Biopython code that builds the backbone (N, CA, C, O; Angstrom):
import numpy as np
from Bio.PDB.StructureBuilder import StructureBuilder

atoms = [
    (1, "UNK", "N", (6.677, -15.312, 4.178)),
    (1, "UNK", "CA", (5.459, -15.882, 4.134)),
    (1, "UNK", "C", (5.293, -16.542, 5.399)),
    (1, "UNK", "O", (6.101, -17.278, 5.966)),
    (2, "UNK", "N", (3.970, -16.135, 5.829)),
    (2, "UNK", "CA", (4.428, -16.744, 6.958)),
    (2, "UNK", "C", (2.643, -18.232, 7.128)),
    (2, "UNK", "O", (1.421, -18.092, 7.180)),
    (3, "UNK", "N", (3.385, -19.159, 7.143)),
    (3, "UNK", "CA", (2.609, -20.529, 7.244)),
    (3, "UNK", "C", (2.165, -21.229, 8.329)),
    (3, "UNK", "O", (3.051, -21.542, 9.124)),
    (4, "UNK", "N", (1.010, -21.578, 8.603)),
    (4, "UNK", "CA", (0.041, -21.809, 9.883)),
    (4, "UNK", "C", (-0.574, -23.243, 9.703)),
    (4, "UNK", "O", (-1.183, -23.658, 8.718)),
    (5, "UNK", "N", (-0.350, -23.754, 10.594)),
    (5, "UNK", "CA", (-0.312, -25.226, 10.874)),
    (5, "UNK", "C", (-1.542, -25.903, 11.711)),
    (5, "UNK", "O", (-1.023, -26.645, 12.545)),
    (6, "UNK", "N", (-3.051, -25.945, 11.827)),
    (6, "UNK", "CA", (-3.941, -26.269, 12.802)),
    (6, "UNK", "C", (-3.840, -28.197, 12.402)),
    (6, "UNK", "O", (-3.464, -28.898, 11.463)),
    (7, "UNK", "N", (-4.314, -28.348, 13.501)),
    (7, "UNK", "CA", (-4.876, -30.108, 13.389)),
    (7, "UNK", "C", (-5.900, -29.978, 13.557)),
    (7, "UNK", "O", (-5.794, -28.917, 14.173)),
    (8, "UNK", "N", (-6.943, -30.164, 13.541)),
    (8, "UNK", "CA", (-8.706, -30.339, 13.639)),
    (8, "UNK", "C", (-8.878, -31.980, 13.570)),
    (8, "UNK", "O", (-8.725, -32.725, 12.603)),
    (9, "UNK", "N", (-9.361, -32.375, 15.343)),
    (9, "UNK", "CA", (-8.981, -33.742, 14.983)),
    (9, "UNK", "C", (-10.974, -33.984, 15.729)),
    (9, "UNK", "O", (-11.523, -33.535, 16.734)),
    (10, "UNK", "N", (-11.505, -34.973, 14.494)),
    (10, "UNK", "CA", (-13.305, -34.927, 14.738)),
    (10, "UNK", "C", (-13.285, -36.461, 15.479)),
    (10, "UNK", "O", (-12.579, -37.456, 15.315)),
    (11, "UNK", "N", (-14.029, -36.251, 16.065)),
    (11, "UNK", "CA", (-14.401, -37.548, 17.237)),
    (11, "UNK", "C", (-15.342, -38.056, 16.433)),
    (11, "UNK", "O", (-16.383, -37.467, 16.143)),
    (12, "UNK", "N", (-14.990, -39.252, 16.012)),
    (12, "UNK", "CA", (-15.585, -39.697, 15.066)),
    (12, "UNK", "C", (-16.372, -40.627, 15.573)),
    (12, "UNK", "O", (-17.042, -41.214, 14.723)),
    (13, "UNK", "N", (-16.513, -40.942, 16.596)),
    (13, "UNK", "CA", (-17.312, -42.099, 17.897)),
    (13, "UNK", "C", (-18.928, -40.796, 17.777)),
    (13, "UNK", "O", (-20.072, -41.223, 17.934)),
    (14, "UNK", "N", (-18.618, -39.201, 17.471)),
    (14, "UNK", "CA", (-19.954, -39.013, 17.807)),
    (14, "UNK", "C", (-20.603, -38.923, 16.311)),
    (14, "UNK", "O", (-21.814, -38.703, 16.291)),
    (15, "UNK", "N", (-20.216, -39.007, 15.579)),
    (15, "UNK", "CA", (-20.840, -39.077, 14.202)),
    (15, "UNK", "C", (-22.061, -40.091, 14.100)),
    (15, "UNK", "O", (-23.066, -40.108, 13.389)),
    (16, "UNK", "N", (-21.670, -40.760, 14.893)),
    (16, "UNK", "CA", (-23.678, -41.711, 14.730)),
    (16, "UNK", "C", (-24.003, -41.368, 15.950)),
    (16, "UNK", "O", (-24.080, -42.294, 16.758)),
    (17, "UNK", "N", (-24.277, -39.995, 16.428)),
    (17, "UNK", "CA", (-24.762, -39.863, 17.193)),
    (17, "UNK", "C", (-25.418, -38.320, 17.277)),
    (17, "UNK", "O", (-26.096, -37.820, 18.175)),
    (18, "UNK", "N", (-24.953, -37.742, 15.979)),
    (18, "UNK", "CA", (-25.953, -36.596, 15.131)),
    (18, "UNK", "C", (-27.499, -36.196, 15.755)),
    (18, "UNK", "O", (-28.076, -37.241, 16.058)),
    (19, "UNK", "N", (-27.843, -35.697, 15.870)),
    (19, "UNK", "CA", (-28.831, -35.736, 16.908)),
    (19, "UNK", "C", (-30.292, -34.525, 15.651)),
    (19, "UNK", "O", (-31.517, -34.457, 15.751)),
    (20, "UNK", "N", (-29.433, -33.904, 14.769)),
    (20, "UNK", "CA", (-29.755, -33.381, 13.580)),
    (20, "UNK", "C", (-29.513, -34.939, 12.625)),
    (20, "UNK", "O", (-28.782, -34.867, 11.638)),
    (21, "UNK", "N", (-29.862, -35.672, 12.821)),
    (21, "UNK", "CA", (-29.765, -37.051, 12.229)),
    (21, "UNK", "C", (-30.575, -37.984, 11.997)),
    (21, "UNK", "O", (-31.281, -38.330, 11.051)),
    (22, "UNK", "N", (-30.285, -38.452, 13.355)),
    (22, "UNK", "CA", (-30.901, -39.140, 14.285)),
    (22, "UNK", "C", (-32.475, -38.750, 15.173)),
    (22, "UNK", "O", (-32.444, -39.214, 16.313)),
    (23, "UNK", "N", (-33.095, -38.396, 15.017)),
    (23, "UNK", "CA", (-34.166, -38.649, 16.097)),
    (23, "UNK", "C", (-34.089, -38.833, 17.344)),
    (23, "UNK", "O", (-34.673, -37.987, 18.021)),
    (24, "UNK", "N", (-33.143, -40.317, 18.328)),
    (24, "UNK", "CA", (-33.005, -40.454, 19.713)),
    (24, "UNK", "C", (-31.980, -41.464, 19.087)),
    (24, "UNK", "O", (-32.032, -42.622, 18.671)),
    (25, "UNK", "N", (-30.648, -40.107, 19.261)),
    (25, "UNK", "CA", (-29.342, -40.782, 18.241)),
    (25, "UNK", "C", (-28.602, -42.001, 18.870)),
    (25, "UNK", "O", (-27.859, -42.823, 18.334)),
    (26, "UNK", "N", (-29.295, -41.802, 21.022)),
    (26, "UNK", "CA", (-28.667, -42.688, 21.584)),
    (26, "UNK", "C", (-30.016, -43.978, 21.535)),
    (26, "UNK", "O", (-29.733, -44.982, 22.188)),
    (27, "UNK", "N", (-30.803, -43.991, 21.132)),
    (27, "UNK", "CA", (-31.483, -45.661, 21.172)),
    (27, "UNK", "C", (-30.897, -46.974, 20.141)),
    (27, "UNK", "O", (-30.433, -46.846, 19.008)),
    (28, "UNK", "N", (-31.039, -47.952, 20.741)),
    (28, "UNK", "CA", (-30.993, -48.807, 19.708)),
    (28, "UNK", "C", (-32.682, -49.346, 18.865)),
    (28, "UNK", "O", (-33.735, -49.699, 19.395)),
    (29, "UNK", "N", (-32.376, -49.226, 17.671)),
    (29, "UNK", "CA", (-33.505, -48.788, 16.533)),
    (29, "UNK", "C", (-33.429, -49.600, 15.559)),
    (29, "UNK", "O", (-33.230, -48.979, 14.515)),
    (30, "UNK", "N", (-33.485, -50.546, 15.433)),
    (30, "UNK", "CA", (-33.138, -51.314, 14.132)),
    (30, "UNK", "C", (-34.557, -51.175, 13.002)),
    (30, "UNK", "O", (-34.316, -51.497, 11.839)),
    (31, "UNK", "N", (-35.594, -50.839, 13.238)),
    (31, "UNK", "CA", (-36.448, -49.749, 12.145)),
    (31, "UNK", "C", (-36.290, -48.621, 12.022)),
    (31, "UNK", "O", (-36.997, -48.174, 11.119)),
    (32, "UNK", "N", (-35.117, -47.216, 12.954)),
    (32, "UNK", "CA", (-34.697, -45.920, 12.672)),
    (32, "UNK", "C", (-34.715, -45.701, 11.389)),
    (32, "UNK", "O", (-34.332, -46.571, 10.608)),
    (33, "UNK", "N", (-35.020, -44.888, 11.108)),
    (33, "UNK", "CA", (-34.618, -44.083, 9.079)),
    (33, "UNK", "C", (-33.613, -44.023, 9.074)),
    (33, "UNK", "O", (-32.984, -43.881, 10.123)),
    (34, "UNK", "N", (-32.938, -44.120, 7.699)),
    (34, "UNK", "CA", (-31.766, -44.056, 7.735)),
    (34, "UNK", "C", (-30.446, -44.927, 7.892)),
    (34, "UNK", "O", (-29.419, -45.025, 7.220)),
    (35, "UNK", "N", (-31.009, -45.650, 9.324)),
    (35, "UNK", "CA", (-30.386, -46.908, 9.097)),
    (35, "UNK", "C", (-28.726, -47.517, 8.945)),
    (35, "UNK", "O", (-27.912, -47.882, 9.793)),
    (36, "UNK", "N", (-28.670, -47.423, 7.376)),
    (36, "UNK", "CA", (-27.327, -47.421, 6.886)),
    (36, "UNK", "C", (-26.435, -46.484, 6.869)),
    (36, "UNK", "O", (-25.267, -46.714, 6.558)),
    (37, "UNK", "N", (-26.989, -45.007, 7.287)),
    (37, "UNK", "CA", (-26.268, -44.221, 7.099)),
    (37, "UNK", "C", (-25.748, -43.490, 8.908)),
    (37, "UNK", "O", (-26.353, -42.930, 9.823)),
    (38, "UNK", "N", (-23.842, -44.071, 8.559)),
    (38, "UNK", "CA", (-23.355, -44.200, 9.926)),
    (38, "UNK", "C", (-21.577, -45.051, 9.097)),
    (38, "UNK", "O", (-21.336, -45.859, 8.200)),
    (39, "UNK", "N", (-20.602, -44.067, 10.283)),
    (39, "UNK", "CA", (-20.246, -44.323, 9.704)),
    (39, "UNK", "C", (-18.706, -45.320, 10.359)),
    (39, "UNK", "O", (-17.493, -45.112, 10.383)),
    (40, "UNK", "N", (-19.823, -46.671, 10.913)),
    (40, "UNK", "CA", (-19.043, -47.537, 11.487)),
    (40, "UNK", "C", (-17.374, -48.376, 10.953)),
    (40, "UNK", "O", (-16.213, -48.654, 11.252)),
    (41, "UNK", "N", (-18.341, -48.434, 10.073)),
    (41, "UNK", "CA", (-16.961, -49.019, 9.455)),
    (41, "UNK", "C", (-15.978, -47.730, 8.090)),
    (41, "UNK", "O", (-15.306, -48.049, 7.109)),
    (42, "UNK", "N", (-16.268, -46.517, 8.555)),
    (42, "UNK", "CA", (-14.567, -45.491, 8.450)),
    (42, "UNK", "C", (-15.587, -44.753, 6.779)),
    (42, "UNK", "O", (-16.639, -45.383, 6.674)),
    (43, "UNK", "N", (-15.459, -43.832, 5.810)),
    (43, "UNK", "CA", (-15.791, -43.163, 4.858)),
    (43, "UNK", "C", (-14.885, -43.079, 3.561)),
    (43, "UNK", "O", (-13.666, -43.179, 3.701)),
    (44, "UNK", "N", (-15.387, -42.915, 2.417)),
    (44, "UNK", "CA", (-14.123, -42.440, 1.598)),
    (44, "UNK", "C", (-12.953, -43.365, 1.456)),
    (44, "UNK", "O", (-13.136, -44.574, 1.322)),
    (45, "UNK", "N", (-11.806, -42.858, 1.482)),
    (45, "UNK", "CA", (-10.373, -43.687, 1.584)),
    (45, "UNK", "C", (-10.419, -44.336, 2.323)),
    (45, "UNK", "O", (-10.042, -45.505, 2.241)),
    (46, "UNK", "N", (-11.017, -43.672, 3.550)),
    (46, "UNK", "CA", (-10.888, -44.634, 4.590)),
    (46, "UNK", "C", (-11.595, -45.075, 5.289)),
    (46, "UNK", "O", (-11.609, -44.787, 6.486)),
    (47, "UNK", "N", (-12.638, -46.166, 4.557)),
    (47, "UNK", "CA", (-13.727, -47.103, 4.471)),
    (47, "UNK", "C", (-12.968, -48.570, 5.022)),
    (47, "UNK", "O", (-11.751, -48.754, 5.062)),
    (48, "UNK", "N", (-13.646, -49.191, 5.282)),
    (48, "UNK", "CA", (-13.092, -50.727, 5.892)),
    (48, "UNK", "C", (-13.067, -51.665, 4.699)),
    (48, "UNK", "O", (-14.131, -52.117, 4.277)),
    (49, "UNK", "N", (-11.750, -52.024, 4.057)),
    (49, "UNK", "CA", (-11.788, -53.100, 3.295)),
    (49, "UNK", "C", (-12.408, -54.166, 3.441)),
    (49, "UNK", "O", (-13.155, -54.281, 2.469)),
    (50, "UNK", "N", (-12.504, -54.940, 4.062)),
    (50, "UNK", "CA", (-13.103, -56.014, 4.951)),
    (50, "UNK", "C", (-14.410, -55.732, 5.694)),
    (50, "UNK", "O", (-14.513, -56.466, 6.678)),
    (51, "UNK", "N", (-15.673, -54.705, 5.490)),
    (51, "UNK", "CA", (-16.215, -54.432, 5.999)),
    (51, "UNK", "C", (-17.621, -55.200, 5.501)),
    (51, "UNK", "O", (-18.613, -55.252, 6.228)),
    (52, "UNK", "N", (-17.577, -55.692, 4.378)),
    (52, "UNK", "CA", (-18.535, -56.629, 3.874)),
    (52, "UNK", "C", (-18.537, -57.868, 4.583)),
    (52, "UNK", "O", (-19.544, -58.452, 4.982)),
    (53, "UNK", "N", (-17.185, -58.288, 4.737)),
    (53, "UNK", "CA", (-17.075, -59.794, 5.112)),
    (53, "UNK", "C", (-17.252, -59.539, 7.077)),
    (53, "UNK", "O", (-17.594, -60.442, 7.841)),
    (54, "UNK", "N", (-17.047, -58.662, 7.338)),
    (54, "UNK", "CA", (-17.845, -58.106, 9.082)),
    (54, "UNK", "C", (-18.876, -58.265, 9.025)),
    (54, "UNK", "O", (-19.286, -59.354, 9.427)),
    (55, "UNK", "N", (-19.834, -57.288, 8.508)),
    (55, "UNK", "CA", (-21.154, -57.973, 8.284)),
    (55, "UNK", "C", (-21.771, -58.822, 8.484)),
    (55, "UNK", "O", (-22.666, -58.870, 9.328)),
    (56, "UNK", "N", (-21.214, -60.226, 7.292)),
    (56, "UNK", "CA", (-21.686, -61.358, 7.175)),
    (56, "UNK", "C", (-21.117, -61.973, 8.398)),
    (56, "UNK", "O", (-21.891, -62.713, 9.005)),
    (57, "UNK", "N", (-19.983, -61.829, 8.866)),
    (57, "UNK", "CA", (-19.813, -62.908, 10.231)),
    (57, "UNK", "C", (-20.776, -62.088, 11.229)),
    (57, "UNK", "O", (-21.616, -62.705, 11.885)),
    (58, "UNK", "N", (-20.648, -60.721, 11.334)),
    (58, "UNK", "CA", (-21.959, -60.736, 12.152)),
    (58, "UNK", "C", (-23.762, -60.946, 11.634)),
    (58, "UNK", "O", (-24.269, -61.057, 12.750)),
    (59, "UNK", "N", (-24.251, -60.991, 11.217)),
    (59, "UNK", "CA", (-25.230, -61.982, 10.684)),
    (59, "UNK", "C", (-24.702, -63.582, 10.983)),
    (59, "UNK", "O", (-25.368, -64.289, 11.740)),
    (60, "UNK", "N", (-24.047, -63.857, 10.642)),
    (60, "UNK", "CA", (-24.043, -65.374, 10.888)),
    (60, "UNK", "C", (-24.034, -65.433, 12.776)),
    (60, "UNK", "O", (-24.917, -66.023, 13.398)),
    (61, "UNK", "N", (-22.877, -64.711, 13.447)),
    (61, "UNK", "CA", (-23.380, -64.801, 15.074)),
    (61, "UNK", "C", (-24.424, -64.272, 15.264)),
    (61, "UNK", "O", (-24.818, -64.943, 16.217)),
    (62, "UNK", "N", (-25.205, -63.543, 15.071)),
    (62, "UNK", "CA", (-26.158, -62.473, 15.715)),
    (62, "UNK", "C", (-26.824, -64.296, 15.286)),
    (62, "UNK", "O", (-26.999, -65.215, 16.087)),
    (63, "UNK", "N", (-26.999, -64.299, 14.170)),
    (63, "UNK", "CA", (-28.418, -65.617, 14.075)),
    (63, "UNK", "C", (-28.057, -66.901, 14.422)),
    (63, "UNK", "O", (-28.740, -67.850, 14.036)),
    (64, "UNK", "N", (-26.879, -67.086, 15.234)),
    (64, "UNK", "CA", (-26.509, -68.239, 15.915)),
    (64, "UNK", "C", (-26.655, -68.226, 17.332)),
    (64, "UNK", "O", (-27.143, -69.167, 17.958)),
    (65, "UNK", "N", (-26.131, -66.898, 17.980)),
    (65, "UNK", "CA", (-26.611, -66.323, 19.501)),
    (65, "UNK", "C", (-28.326, -66.195, 18.984)),
    (65, "UNK", "O", (-28.866, -66.166, 20.090)),
    (66, "UNK", "N", (-29.092, -66.133, 18.295)),
    (66, "UNK", "CA", (-30.745, -66.199, 18.851)),
    (66, "UNK", "C", (-31.125, -67.328, 18.509)),
    (66, "UNK", "O", (-32.313, -67.381, 18.191)),
    (67, "UNK", "N", (-30.433, -68.457, 18.443)),
    (67, "UNK", "CA", (-30.998, -69.529, 17.823)),
    (67, "UNK", "C", (-30.788, -70.175, 18.970)),
    (67, "UNK", "O", (-31.711, -70.933, 19.268)),
    (68, "UNK", "N", (-29.609, -70.126, 19.953)),
    (68, "UNK", "CA", (-29.697, -70.481, 20.837)),
    (68, "UNK", "C", (-29.908, -69.694, 22.031)),
    (68, "UNK", "O", (-29.938, -70.490, 22.970)),
    (69, "UNK", "N", (-30.098, -68.297, 22.519)),
    (69, "UNK", "CA", (-30.086, -67.300, 23.827)),
    (69, "UNK", "C", (-31.402, -66.091, 23.060)),
    (69, "UNK", "O", (-31.190, -64.900, 22.831)),
    (70, "UNK", "N", (-32.799, -66.891, 22.776)),
    (70, "UNK", "CA", (-33.210, -65.482, 21.934)),
    (70, "UNK", "C", (-33.774, -64.407, 22.411)),
    (70, "UNK", "O", (-34.234, -63.361, 21.954)),
    (71, "UNK", "N", (-33.495, -65.407, 24.492)),
    (71, "UNK", "CA", (-33.999, -63.797, 24.979)),
    (71, "UNK", "C", (-33.231, -63.442, 26.468)),
    (71, "UNK", "O", (-33.323, -64.061, 27.528)),
    (72, "UNK", "N", (-32.442, -62.217, 26.151)),
    (72, "UNK", "CA", (-31.737, -61.961, 26.709)),
    (72, "UNK", "C", (-32.099, -59.944, 26.649)),
    (72, "UNK", "O", (-32.768, -59.144, 25.994)),
    (73, "UNK", "N", (-30.979, -59.966, 27.988)),
    (73, "UNK", "CA", (-31.565, -58.500, 28.236)),
    (73, "UNK", "C", (-29.855, -58.436, 28.332)),
    (73, "UNK", "O", (-29.035, -59.353, 28.288)),
    (74, "UNK", "N", (-29.572, -56.150, 28.564)),
    (74, "UNK", "CA", (-28.520, -56.069, 29.558)),
    (74, "UNK", "C", (-28.401, -56.373, 30.593)),
    (74, "UNK", "O", (-29.567, -56.353, 30.987)),
    (75, "UNK", "N", (-27.724, -56.708, 31.517)),
    (75, "UNK", "CA", (-27.508, -56.520, 33.244)),
    (75, "UNK", "C", (-28.213, -55.019, 33.387)),
    (75, "UNK", "O", (-28.306, -53.990, 32.718)),
    (76, "UNK", "N", (-28.759, -55.661, 34.989)),
    (76, "UNK", "CA", (-29.754, -54.572, 34.834)),
    (76, "UNK", "C", (-28.485, -53.724, 35.857)),
    (76, "UNK", "O", (-27.518, -54.255, 36.403)),
    (77, "UNK", "N", (-28.928, -52.105, 35.880)),
    (77, "UNK", "CA", (-28.150, -51.360, 36.346)),
    (77, "UNK", "C", (-26.732, -51.171, 35.186)),
    (77, "UNK", "O", (-25.739, -50.596, 35.632)),
    (78, "UNK", "N", (-26.716, -51.553, 34.078)),
    (78, "UNK", "CA", (-25.473, -51.501, 33.699)),
    (78, "UNK", "C", (-25.936, -50.470, 31.984)),
    (78, "UNK", "O", (-26.920, -50.584, 31.253)),
    (79, "UNK", "N", (-25.063, -49.802, 31.916)),
    (79, "UNK", "CA", (-25.113, -48.682, 31.018)),
    (79, "UNK", "C", (-24.001, -48.772, 29.603)),
    (79, "UNK", "O", (-22.938, -48.228, 29.905)),
    (80, "UNK", "N", (-23.995, -49.195, 28.487)),
    (80, "UNK", "CA", (-23.136, -49.337, 27.558)),
    (80, "UNK", "C", (-22.682, -47.859, 27.109)),
    (80, "UNK", "O", (-23.491, -46.937, 27.211)),
    (81, "UNK", "N", (-21.136, -47.593, 26.517)),
    (81, "UNK", "CA", (-20.727, -46.172, 26.639)),
    (81, "UNK", "C", (-19.825, -46.494, 25.217)),
    (81, "UNK", "O", (-18.942, -47.284, 25.553)),
    (82, "UNK", "N", (-19.738, -46.256, 24.100)),
    (82, "UNK", "CA", (-18.342, -46.659, 23.276)),
    (82, "UNK", "C", (-17.289, -45.935, 23.589)),
    (82, "UNK", "O", (-17.400, -44.710, 23.649)),
    (83, "UNK", "N", (-15.836, -46.697, 23.897)),
    (83, "UNK", "CA", (-14.832, -45.897, 23.738)),
    (83, "UNK", "C", (-13.824, -46.352, 23.009)),
    (83, "UNK", "O", (-13.442, -47.466, 22.650)),
    (84, "UNK", "N", (-13.260, -44.594, 22.778)),
    (84, "UNK", "CA", (-11.923, -45.069, 22.183)),
    (84, "UNK", "C", (-12.047, -46.157, 21.206)),
    (84, "UNK", "O", (-13.100, -46.652, 20.803)),
    (85, "UNK", "N", (-10.477, -46.570, 20.768)),
    (85, "UNK", "CA", (-10.319, -47.810, 19.823)),
    (85, "UNK", "C", (-11.589, -48.506, 18.936)),
    (85, "UNK", "O", (-12.301, -49.495, 19.112)),
    (86, "UNK", "N", (-11.452, -47.040, 17.469)),
    (86, "UNK", "CA", (-12.172, -47.921, 16.787)),
    (86, "UNK", "C", (-13.599, -48.464, 17.138)),
    (86, "UNK", "O", (-14.183, -49.473, 16.743)),
    (87, "UNK", "N", (-14.077, -47.206, 18.241)),
    (87, "UNK", "CA", (-15.078, -47.531, 18.358)),
    (87, "UNK", "C", (-16.123, -48.911, 19.234)),
    (87, "UNK", "O", (-17.290, -49.289, 19.135)),
    (88, "UNK", "N", (-15.103, -49.256, 19.949)),
    (88, "UNK", "CA", (-15.138, -51.064, 20.091)),
    (88, "UNK", "C", (-15.947, -50.789, 22.684)),
    (88, "UNK", "O", (-15.552, -49.896, 23.434)),
    (89, "UNK", "N", (-16.485, -51.384, 22.881)),
    (89, "UNK", "CA", (-17.203, -51.628, 24.108)),
    (89, "UNK", "C", (-16.454, -52.424, 24.818)),
    (89, "UNK", "O", (-16.125, -53.560, 24.476)),
    (90, "UNK", "N", (-15.961, -51.529, 26.460)),
    (90, "UNK", "CA", (-14.928, -52.159, 27.179)),
    (90, "UNK", "C", (-15.939, -53.875, 27.492)),
    (90, "UNK", "O", (-15.525, -55.022, 27.662)),
    (91, "UNK", "N", (-16.995, -53.443, 27.459)),
    (91, "UNK", "CA", (-18.398, -54.585, 28.433)),
    (91, "UNK", "C", (-19.489, -54.937, 28.093)),
    (91, "UNK", "O", (-20.246, -54.007, 27.813)),
    (92, "UNK", "N", (-19.992, -56.197, 27.978)),
    (92, "UNK", "CA", (-21.665, -55.826, 27.509)),
    (92, "UNK", "C", (-21.814, -56.999, 28.130)),
    (92, "UNK", "O", (-21.558, -58.174, 27.863)),
    (93, "UNK", "N", (-22.344, -56.340, 29.124)),
    (93, "UNK", "CA", (-23.205, -57.623, 30.505)),
    (93, "UNK", "C", (-24.451, -57.476, 29.998)),
    (93, "UNK", "O", (-25.246, -56.582, 29.710)),
    (94, "UNK", "N", (-24.327, -58.975, 29.983)),
    (94, "UNK", "CA", (-26.067, -59.377, 29.554)),
    (94, "UNK", "C", (-26.563, -60.557, 30.023)),
    (94, "UNK", "O", (-25.893, -61.573, 30.206)),
    (95, "UNK", "N", (-27.517, -60.455, 30.183)),
    (95, "UNK", "CA", (-28.419, -61.718, 31.393)),
    (95, "UNK", "C", (-29.633, -62.317, 31.154)),
    (95, "UNK", "O", (-30.717, -61.774, 30.943)),
    (96, "UNK", "N", (-29.220, -64.057, 31.230)),
    (96, "UNK", "CA", (-30.362, -64.817, 30.276)),
    (96, "UNK", "C", (-30.486, -65.850, 31.370)),
    (96, "UNK", "O", (-29.901, -65.778, 32.451)),
    (97, "UNK", "N", (-31.584, -67.156, 30.863)),
    (97, "UNK", "CA", (-31.772, -67.795, 32.101)),
    (97, "UNK", "C", (-31.413, -68.770, 31.530)),
    (97, "UNK", "O", (-31.960, -69.091, 30.475)),
    (98, "UNK", "N", (-30.403, -69.499, 32.068)),
    (98, "UNK", "CA", (-29.677, -70.250, 32.248)),
    (98, "UNK", "C", (-30.217, -71.909, 31.672)),
    (98, "UNK", "O", (-29.906, -72.634, 30.727)),
    (99, "UNK", "N", (-31.061, -71.986, 32.688)),
    (99, "UNK", "CA", (-31.875, -73.174, 32.306)),
    (99, "UNK", "C", (-32.654, -72.936, 31.108)),
    (99, "UNK", "O", (-32.992, -74.053, 30.715)),
    (100, "UNK", "N", (-33.027, -72.214, 30.473)),
    (100, "UNK", "CA", (-33.448, -72.835, 29.437)),
    (100, "UNK", "C", (-32.424, -73.532, 28.059)),
    (100, "UNK", "O", (-32.862, -74.259, 27.167)),
    (101, "UNK", "N", (-31.154, -73.118, 28.198)),
    (101, "UNK", "CA", (-29.907, -74.140, 27.868)),
    (101, "UNK", "C", (-29.433, -75.293, 28.087)),
    (101, "UNK", "O", (-28.860, -76.074, 27.328)),
    (102, "UNK", "N", (-29.675, -75.359, 29.074)),
    (102, "UNK", "CA", (-29.749, -77.167, 29.630)),
    (102, "UNK", "C", (-30.246, -78.039, 28.905)),
    (102, "UNK", "O", (-29.578, -79.065, 28.770)),
    (103, "UNK", "N", (-31.203, -77.970, 28.391)),
    (103, "UNK", "CA", (-31.974, -78.824, 27.614)),
    (103, "UNK", "C", (-31.755, -79.103, 26.418)),
    (103, "UNK", "O", (-32.503, -79.875, 25.817)),
]
sb = StructureBuilder()
sb.init_structure("model")
sb.init_model(0)
sb.init_chain("A")
sb.init_seg("    ")
for serial, (resi, resn, name, xyz) in enumerate(atoms, 1):
    if name == "N":
        sb.init_residue(resn, " ", resi, " ")
    sb.init_atom(name, np.array(xyz, "f"), 0.0, 1.0, " ", f" {name:<3s}", serial, name[0])
structure = sb.get_structure()
């Protein structure tokens, strides 16, 4: 009996960039249709147990950030890329006006 063993590796980093699912998959759009259809916290038996806590922590962190620094932007000339390890980013270069923070 011949037995074959093949390995199939799926790049989960591409799952959230499916143009068949999202009209402009590389754009950040908080109003896009099906915004909750993503694999950021895994799926099925591999779903992150801490996903609900992580979402609440993100809400708190971003709310506090926007209270202190409401106007910011990606530093000019920079592009964001997701890289490997749990879809993390290596850097997020932002720019904002420091004078506004002094008061």
